C-alpha positions as CSV (number, residue, x, y, z in Angstrom):
1,M,-11.6,-37.7,29.3
2,N,-7.9,-37.2,29.3
3,T,-8.0,-36.5,25.5
4,L,-10.7,-33.9,26.0
5,Q,-8.6,-32.1,28.7
6,Q,-5.6,-32.1,26.4
7,T,-7.6,-30.7,23.5
8,F,-9.0,-28.0,25.8
9,N,-5.5,-27.1,27.0
10,Q,-4.2,-26.9,23.5
11,M,-7.1,-24.6,22.5
12,I,-6.4,-22.3,25.4
13,Q,-2.7,-22.2,24.7
14,T,-3.3,-21.3,21.0
15,H,-5.8,-18.5,21.8
16,L,-3.6,-16.8,24.5
17,A,-1.6,-14.0,23.0
18,T,1.1,-12.0,24.5
19,V,0.8,-8.2,24.4
20,P,4.0,-6.4,23.5
21,W,5.2,-4.0,26.1
22,S,5.3,-1.2,23.5
23,R,1.5,-1.5,23.0
24,V,0.8,-1.5,26.7
25,A,3.0,1.6,27.1
26,G,1.4,3.3,24.1
27,V,-2.2,2.7,25.3
28,S,-1.2,3.8,28.9
29,A,0.3,7.0,27.5
30,A,-2.8,7.7,25.4
31,I,-5.1,7.2,28.4
32,L,-2.9,9.4,30.6
33,M,-2.7,12.2,28.0
34,G,-6.5,12.0,27.5
35,M,-7.0,12.3,31.3
36,I,-4.7,15.3,31.4
37,I,-6.5,17.0,28.6
38,L,-9.9,16.4,30.1
39,Y,-8.7,17.7,33.5
40,T,-7.1,20.8,32.0
41,V,-10.2,21.6,29.8
42,G,-12.5,21.0,32.8
43,F,-10.9,23.8,34.8
44,A,-10.4,26.2,31.9
45,S,-12.7,29.2,31.6
46,S,-15.5,29.0,29.1
47,D,-14.0,31.6,26.8
48,V,-10.8,29.7,26.5
49,I,-12.7,26.5,25.7
50,H,-14.9,28.2,23.1
51,S,-11.9,29.8,21.4
52,A,-9.9,26.6,21.3
53,A,-12.8,24.6,19.9
54,H,-13.6,27.4,17.4
55,D,-10.0,27.6,16.2
56,L,-9.9,23.8,15.9
57,R,-13.1,23.7,13.8
58,H,-11.6,26.3,11.4
59,G,-8.3,24.4,11.3
60,L,-10.1,21.3,10.2
61,S,-12.2,23.2,7.6
62,F,-15.4,22.4,9.5
63,P,-18.1,25.0,9.2
64,C,-19.2,26.3,12.5
65,H,-21.1,29.4,11.8
């Protein structure tokens, strides 16, 4: 039984990975920016949203009309 427990502990230690702080900061910044954009767009008037989406579609060469 002791061997089984040692094997299990070794498996857990090899599967645990440390996440670099830069990745945590990057993901956190992306989530924060996404929330800011959604909040801003949520309170914008409909004409502003339509114009921004329309200009973005044209900028990406996506046909919209």
